[in-house]
C-alpha positions as protocol buffer text, in pm:
chain_id: "A"
residue {
  index: 1
  type: UNK
  ca { x: 5655 y: 2089 z: 7437 }
}
residue {
  index: 2
  type: UNK
  ca { x: 5336 y: 2112 z: 7648 }
}
residue {
  index: 3
  type: UNK
  ca { x: 5269 y: 2464 z: 7511 }
}
residue {
  index: 4
  type: UNK
  ca { x: 5227 y: 2354 z: 7150 }
}
residue {
  index: 5
  type: UNK
  ca { x: 4893 y: 2385 z: 6980 }
}
residue {
  index: 6
  type: UNK
  ca { x: 4754 y: 2150 z: 6712 }
}
residue {
  index: 7
  type: UNK
  ca { x: 4942 y: 2332 z: 6435 }
}
residue {
  index: 8
  type: UNK
  ca { x: 5276 y: 2272 z: 6604 }
}
residue {
  index: 9
  type: UNK
  ca { x: 5330 y: 2640 z: 6693 }
}
residue {
  index: 10
  type: UNK
  ca { x: 5422 y: 2765 z: 7037 }
}
residue {
  index: 11
  type: UNK
  ca { x: 5123 y: 2927 z: 7211 }
}
residue {
  index: 12
  type: UNK
  ca { x: 5347 y: 3155 z: 7420 }
}
residue {
  index: 13
  type: UNK
  ca { x: 5520 y: 3290 z: 7108 }
}
residue {
  index: 14
  type: UNK
  ca { x: 5184 y: 3349 z: 6941 }
}
residue {
  index: 15
  type: UNK
  ca { x: 5058 y: 3543 z: 7245 }
}
residue {
  index: 16
  type: UNK
  ca { x: 5370 y: 3763 z: 7238 }
}
residue {
  index: 17
  type: UNK
  ca { x: 5326 y: 3815 z: 6864 }
}
residue {
  index: 18
  type: UNK
  ca { x: 4965 y: 3924 z: 6922 }
}
residue {
  index: 19
  type: UNK
  ca { x: 5084 y: 4173 z: 7184 }
}
residue {
  index: 20
  type: UNK
  ca { x: 5332 y: 4317 z: 6935 }
}
residue {
  index: 21
  type: UNK
  ca { x: 5075 y: 4310 z: 6656 }
}
residue {
  index: 22
  type: UNK
  ca { x: 4828 y: 4525 z: 6849 }
}
residue {
  index: 23
  type: UNK
  ca { x: 5078 y: 4740 z: 7042 }
}
residue {
  index: 24
  type: UNK
  ca { x: 5014 y: 5048 z: 6828 }
}
residue {
  index: 25
  type: UNK
  ca { x: 4634 y: 5018 z: 6843 }
}
residue {
  index: 26
  type: UNK
  ca { x: 4428 y: 5255 z: 7050 }
}
residue {
  index: 27
  type: UNK
  ca { x: 4252 y: 5051 z: 7319 }
}
residue {
  index: 28
  type: UNK
  ca { x: 3872 y: 5041 z: 7326 }
}
residue {
  index: 29
  type: UNK
  ca { x: 3749 y: 5208 z: 7646 }
}
residue {
  index: 30
  type: UNK
  ca { x: 3412 y: 5079 z: 7765 }
}
residue {
  index: 31
  type: UNK
  ca { x: 3189 y: 5315 z: 7962 }
}
residue {
  index: 32
  type: UNK
  ca { x: 2981 y: 5171 z: 8248 }
}
residue {
  index: 33
  type: UNK
  ca { x: 2645 y: 5343 z: 8279 }
}
residue {
  index: 34
  type: UNK
  ca { x: 2607 y: 5212 z: 8634 }
}
residue {
  index: 35
  type: UNK
  ca { x: 2919 y: 5356 z: 8804 }
}
residue {
  index: 36
  type: UNK
  ca { x: 3024 y: 5602 z: 8527 }
}
residue {
  index: 37
  type: UNK
  ca { x: 3366 y: 5433 z: 8504 }
}
residue {
  index: 38
  type: UNK
  ca { x: 3558 y: 5414 z: 8177 }
}
residue {
  index: 39
  type: UNK
  ca { x: 3805 y: 5128 z: 8151 }
}
residue {
  index: 40
  type: UNK
  ca { x: 3998 y: 4934 z: 7889 }
}
residue {
  index: 41
  type: UNK
  ca { x: 3775 y: 4664 z: 7746 }
}
residue {
  index: 42
  type: UNK
  ca { x: 3946 y: 4326 z: 7774 }
}
residue {
  index: 43
  type: UNK
  ca { x: 3664 y: 4100 z: 7651 }
}
residue {
  index: 44
  type: UNK
  ca { x: 3513 y: 4068 z: 8001 }
}
residue {
  index: 45
  type: UNK
  ca { x: 3148 y: 4161 z: 7992 }
}
residue {
  index: 46
  type: UNK
  ca { x: 3154 y: 4303 z: 8347 }
}
residue {
  index: 47
  type: UNK
  ca { x: 3273 y: 4643 z: 8465 }
}
residue {
  index: 48
  type: UNK
  ca { x: 3601 y: 4601 z: 8662 }
}
residue {
  index: 49
  type: UNK
  ca { x: 3490 y: 4862 z: 8916 }
}
residue {
  index: 50
  type: UNK
  ca { x: 3127 y: 4775 z: 9003 }
}
residue {
  index: 51
  type: UNK
  ca { x: 3113 y: 4426 z: 8839 }
}
residue {
  index: 52
  type: UNK
  ca { x: 2782 y: 4504 z: 8670 }
}
residue {
  index: 53
  type: UNK
  ca { x: 2741 y: 4339 z: 8332 }
}
residue {
  index: 54
  type: UNK
  ca { x: 2779 y: 4571 z: 8033 }
}
residue {
  index: 55
  type: UNK
  ca { x: 2479 y: 4599 z: 7806 }
}
residue {
  index: 56
  type: UNK
  ca { x: 2555 y: 4449 z: 7465 }
}
residue {
  index: 57
  type: UNK
  ca { x: 2360 y: 4733 z: 7299 }
}
residue {
  index: 58
  type: UNK
  ca { x: 2566 y: 4989 z: 7491 }
}
residue {
  index: 59
  type: UNK
  ca { x: 2896 y: 4824 z: 7393 }
}
residue {
  index: 60
  type: UNK
  ca { x: 2785 y: 4810 z: 7030 }
}
residue {
  index: 61
  type: UNK
  ca { x: 2690 y: 5179 z: 7029 }
}
residue {
  index: 62
  type: UNK
  ca { x: 3019 y: 5275 z: 7195 }
}
residue {
  index: 63
  type: UNK
  ca { x: 3219 y: 5070 z: 6945 }
}
residue {
  index: 64
  type: UNK
  ca { x: 3034 y: 5229 z: 6651 }
}
residue {
  index: 65
  type: UNK
  ca { x: 3120 y: 5576 z: 6782 }
}
residue {
  index: 66
  type: UNK
  ca { x: 3487 y: 5484 z: 6822 }
}
residue {
  index: 67
  type: UNK
  ca { x: 3508 y: 5338 z: 6470 }
}
residue {
  index: 68
  type: UNK
  ca { x: 3342 y: 5653 z: 6332 }
}
residue {
  index: 69
  type: UNK
  ca { x: 3593 y: 5872 z: 6516 }
}
residue {
  index: 70
  type: UNK
  ca { x: 3889 y: 5673 z: 6375 }
}
residue {
  index: 71
  type: UNK
  ca { x: 3744 y: 5690 z: 6024 }
}
residue {
  index: 72
  type: UNK
  ca { x: 3680 y: 6063 z: 6067 }
}
residue {
  index: 73
  type: UNK
  ca { x: 4039 y: 6117 z: 6183 }
}
residue {
  index: 74
  type: UNK
  ca { x: 4165 y: 5939 z: 5873 }
}
residue {
  index: 75
  type: UNK
  ca { x: 3951 y: 6135 z: 5626 }
}
residue {
  index: 76
  type: UNK
  ca { x: 3995 y: 6478 z: 5787 }
}
residue {
  index: 77
  type: UNK
  ca { x: 4371 y: 6467 z: 5832 }
}
residue {
  index: 78
  type: UNK
  ca { x: 4587 y: 6697 z: 5623 }
}
residue {
  index: 79
  type: UNK
  ca { x: 4791 y: 6554 z: 5339 }
}
residue {
  index: 80
  type: UNK
  ca { x: 5164 y: 6608 z: 5302 }
}
residue {
  index: 81
  type: UNK
  ca { x: 5267 y: 6642 z: 4936 }
}
residue {
  index: 82
  type: UNK
  ca { x: 5628 y: 6594 z: 4842 }
}
residue {
  index: 83
  type: UNK
  ca { x: 5701 y: 6797 z: 4528 }
}
residue {
  index: 84
  type: UNK
  ca { x: 5961 y: 6715 z: 4262 }
}
residue {
  index: 85
  type: UNK
  ca { x: 6197 y: 6976 z: 4407 }
}
residue {
  index: 86
  type: UNK
  ca { x: 6182 y: 6809 z: 4752 }
}
residue {
  index: 87
  type: UNK
  ca { x: 5956 y: 7068 z: 4912 }
}
residue {
  index: 88
  type: UNK
  ca { x: 5678 y: 6937 z: 5136 }
}
residue {
  index: 89
  type: UNK
  ca { x: 5339 y: 7108 z: 5116 }
}
residue {
  index: 90
  type: UNK
  ca { x: 5052 y: 7058 z: 5361 }
}
residue {
  index: 91
  type: UNK
  ca { x: 4717 y: 7054 z: 5184 }
}
residue {
  index: 92
  type: UNK
  ca { x: 4370 y: 6903 z: 5167 }
}
residue {
  index: 93
  type: UNK
  ca { x: 4382 y: 6872 z: 4786 }
}
residue {
  index: 94
  type: UNK
  ca { x: 4526 y: 6576 z: 4603 }
}
residue {
  index: 95
  type: UNK
  ca { x: 4736 y: 6670 z: 4304 }
}
residue {
  index: 96
  type: UNK
  ca { x: 4782 y: 6408 z: 4034 }
}
residue {
  index: 97
  type: UNK
  ca { x: 5137 y: 6524 z: 3970 }
}
residue {
  index: 98
  type: UNK
  ca { x: 5252 y: 6453 z: 4325 }
}
residue {
  index: 99
  type: UNK
  ca { x: 5476 y: 6148 z: 4361 }
}
residue {
  index: 100
  type: UNK
  ca { x: 5423 y: 6083 z: 4730 }
}
residue {
  index: 101
  type: UNK
  ca { x: 5127 y: 6170 z: 4949 }
}
residue {
  index: 102
  type: UNK
  ca { x: 5108 y: 6089 z: 5319 }
}
residue {
  index: 103
  type: UNK
  ca { x: 4885 y: 6188 z: 5607 }
}
residue {
  index: 104
  type: UNK
  ca { x: 5012 y: 6467 z: 5835 }
}
residue {
  index: 105
  type: UNK
  ca { x: 4889 y: 6312 z: 6162 }
}
residue {
  index: 106
  type: UNK
  ca { x: 5008 y: 5955 z: 6098 }
}
residue {
  index: 107
  type: UNK
  ca { x: 4649 y: 5844 z: 6029 }
}
residue {
  index: 108
  type: UNK
  ca { x: 4742 y: 5662 z: 5709 }
}
residue {
  index: 109
  type: UNK
  ca { x: 4583 y: 5352 z: 5561 }
}
residue {
  index: 110
  type: UNK
  ca { x: 4792 y: 5118 z: 5778 }
}
residue {
  index: 111
  type: UNK
  ca { x: 4691 y: 5305 z: 6095 }
}
residue {
  index: 112
  type: UNK
  ca { x: 4321 y: 5288 z: 6006 }
}
residue {
  index: 113
  type: UNK
  ca { x: 4350 y: 4919 z: 5916 }
}
residue {
  index: 114
  type: UNK
  ca { x: 4516 y: 4841 z: 6251 }
}
residue {
  index: 115
  type: UNK
  ca { x: 4242 y: 5022 z: 6442 }
}
residue {
  index: 116
  type: UNK
  ca { x: 3961 y: 4843 z: 6259 }
}
residue {
  index: 117
  type: UNK
  ca { x: 4083 y: 4484 z: 6267 }
}
Protein backbone atom coordinates (compact mmCIF):
# COMPACT_ATOMS: atom_id res chain seq x y z
CA UNK A 1 0.00 0.00 0.00
CA UNK A 2 2.77 2.48 0.92
CA UNK A 3 4.55 1.74 -2.40
CA UNK A 4 1.75 3.07 -4.60
CA UNK A 5 2.28 6.14 -6.71
CA UNK A 6 -0.38 8.74 -7.59
CA UNK A 7 -1.67 6.64 -10.50
CA UNK A 8 -2.39 3.69 -8.23
CA UNK A 9 0.39 1.52 -9.69
CA UNK A 10 2.98 -0.29 -7.63
CA UNK A 11 6.38 1.45 -7.80
CA UNK A 12 8.27 -1.81 -7.18
CA UNK A 13 6.52 -3.52 -10.10
CA UNK A 14 7.26 -0.55 -12.35
CA UNK A 15 10.96 -0.66 -11.40
CA UNK A 16 11.10 -4.38 -12.24
CA UNK A 17 9.31 -3.72 -15.53
CA UNK A 18 11.88 -1.04 -16.39
CA UNK A 19 14.68 -3.52 -15.66
CA UNK A 20 13.07 -6.03 -18.02
CA UNK A 21 12.35 -3.33 -20.59
CA UNK A 22 16.00 -2.31 -20.85
CA UNK A 23 17.60 -5.72 -20.22
CA UNK A 24 18.59 -6.19 -23.87
CA UNK A 25 20.05 -2.69 -24.25
CA UNK A 26 23.76 -2.14 -24.47
CA UNK A 27 24.80 -0.04 -21.46
CA UNK A 28 26.34 3.38 -22.03
CA UNK A 29 29.94 3.35 -20.79
CA UNK A 30 31.22 6.76 -19.70
CA UNK A 31 34.93 7.48 -20.01
CA UNK A 32 36.61 9.58 -17.29
CA UNK A 33 39.33 11.80 -18.71
CA UNK A 34 40.82 12.24 -15.23
CA UNK A 35 41.54 8.61 -14.23
CA UNK A 36 41.03 6.97 -17.69
CA UNK A 37 38.36 4.68 -16.22
CA UNK A 38 35.41 3.47 -18.29
CA UNK A 39 32.32 2.53 -16.31
CA UNK A 40 28.61 1.98 -16.80
CA UNK A 41 26.83 5.32 -16.66
CA UNK A 42 24.05 5.21 -14.08
CA UNK A 43 22.94 8.87 -14.16
CA UNK A 44 25.52 9.89 -11.53
CA UNK A 45 27.60 12.76 -12.82
CA UNK A 46 30.72 11.63 -10.93
CA UNK A 47 33.23 8.96 -11.88
CA UNK A 48 32.82 5.95 -9.51
CA UNK A 49 36.60 5.49 -9.34
CA UNK A 50 38.05 8.98 -8.79
CA UNK A 51 34.76 10.82 -7.95
CA UNK A 52 35.60 13.67 -10.33
CA UNK A 53 32.57 15.19 -12.01
CA UNK A 54 32.10 14.25 -15.66
CA UNK A 55 32.12 17.10 -18.13
CA UNK A 56 28.68 17.51 -19.72
CA UNK A 57 30.35 18.26 -23.07
CA UNK A 58 32.40 15.06 -22.78
CA UNK A 59 29.33 12.95 -21.94
CA UNK A 60 27.44 14.48 -24.86
CA UNK A 61 30.29 13.75 -27.29
CA UNK A 62 30.60 10.17 -26.00
CA UNK A 63 26.86 9.60 -26.32
CA UNK A 64 26.86 10.95 -29.89
CA UNK A 65 29.63 8.52 -30.84
CA UNK A 66 27.75 5.58 -29.31
CA UNK A 67 24.51 6.49 -31.10
CA UNK A 68 26.43 6.80 -34.39
CA UNK A 69 28.00 3.37 -33.85
CA UNK A 70 24.58 1.77 -33.19
CA UNK A 71 23.11 3.45 -36.28
CA UNK A 72 26.13 2.36 -38.33
CA UNK A 73 25.73 -1.23 -37.11
CA UNK A 74 22.09 -1.18 -38.20
CA UNK A 75 22.75 0.22 -41.69
CA UNK A 76 25.86 -1.87 -42.45
CA UNK A 77 24.51 -5.24 -41.36
CA UNK A 78 23.86 -7.88 -43.99
CA UNK A 79 20.30 -8.71 -44.95
CA UNK A 80 18.89 -12.23 -44.90
CA UNK A 81 16.43 -12.81 -47.75
CA UNK A 82 14.03 -15.71 -47.53
CA UNK A 83 13.13 -16.82 -51.06
CA UNK A 84 9.87 -18.44 -52.15
CA UNK A 85 11.54 -21.86 -52.20
CA UNK A 86 12.62 -21.47 -48.54
CA UNK A 87 16.28 -20.77 -49.29
CA UNK A 88 17.94 -18.01 -47.26
CA UNK A 89 20.35 -15.70 -49.07
CA UNK A 90 22.72 -13.24 -47.38
CA UNK A 91 22.98 -10.00 -49.33
CA UNK A 92 23.29 -6.23 -49.16
CA UNK A 93 20.68 -5.70 -51.89
CA UNK A 94 16.97 -5.47 -51.24
CA UNK A 95 14.88 -7.37 -53.75
CA UNK A 96 11.27 -6.29 -54.16
CA UNK A 97 10.17 -9.88 -54.73
CA UNK A 98 11.43 -11.06 -51.34
CA UNK A 99 8.70 -11.80 -48.81
CA UNK A 100 10.78 -11.54 -45.66
CA UNK A 101 13.94 -9.55 -45.02
CA UNK A 102 15.78 -9.52 -41.71
CA UNK A 103 19.14 -8.33 -40.48
CA UNK A 104 21.89 -10.96 -40.19
CA UNK A 105 23.39 -9.63 -36.93
CA UNK A 106 20.12 -9.07 -35.04
CA UNK A 107 20.44 -5.30 -35.54
CA UNK A 108 16.86 -4.93 -36.74
CA UNK A 109 14.52 -1.98 -36.29
CA UNK A 110 13.45 -3.13 -32.81
CA UNK A 111 17.08 -3.45 -31.68
CA UNK A 112 17.94 0.05 -32.93
CA UNK A 113 14.80 1.50 -31.32
CA UNK A 114 15.68 -0.09 -27.96
CA UNK A 115 19.20 1.32 -28.08
CA UNK A 116 18.03 4.85 -28.91
CA UNK A 117 15.18 5.29 -26.44
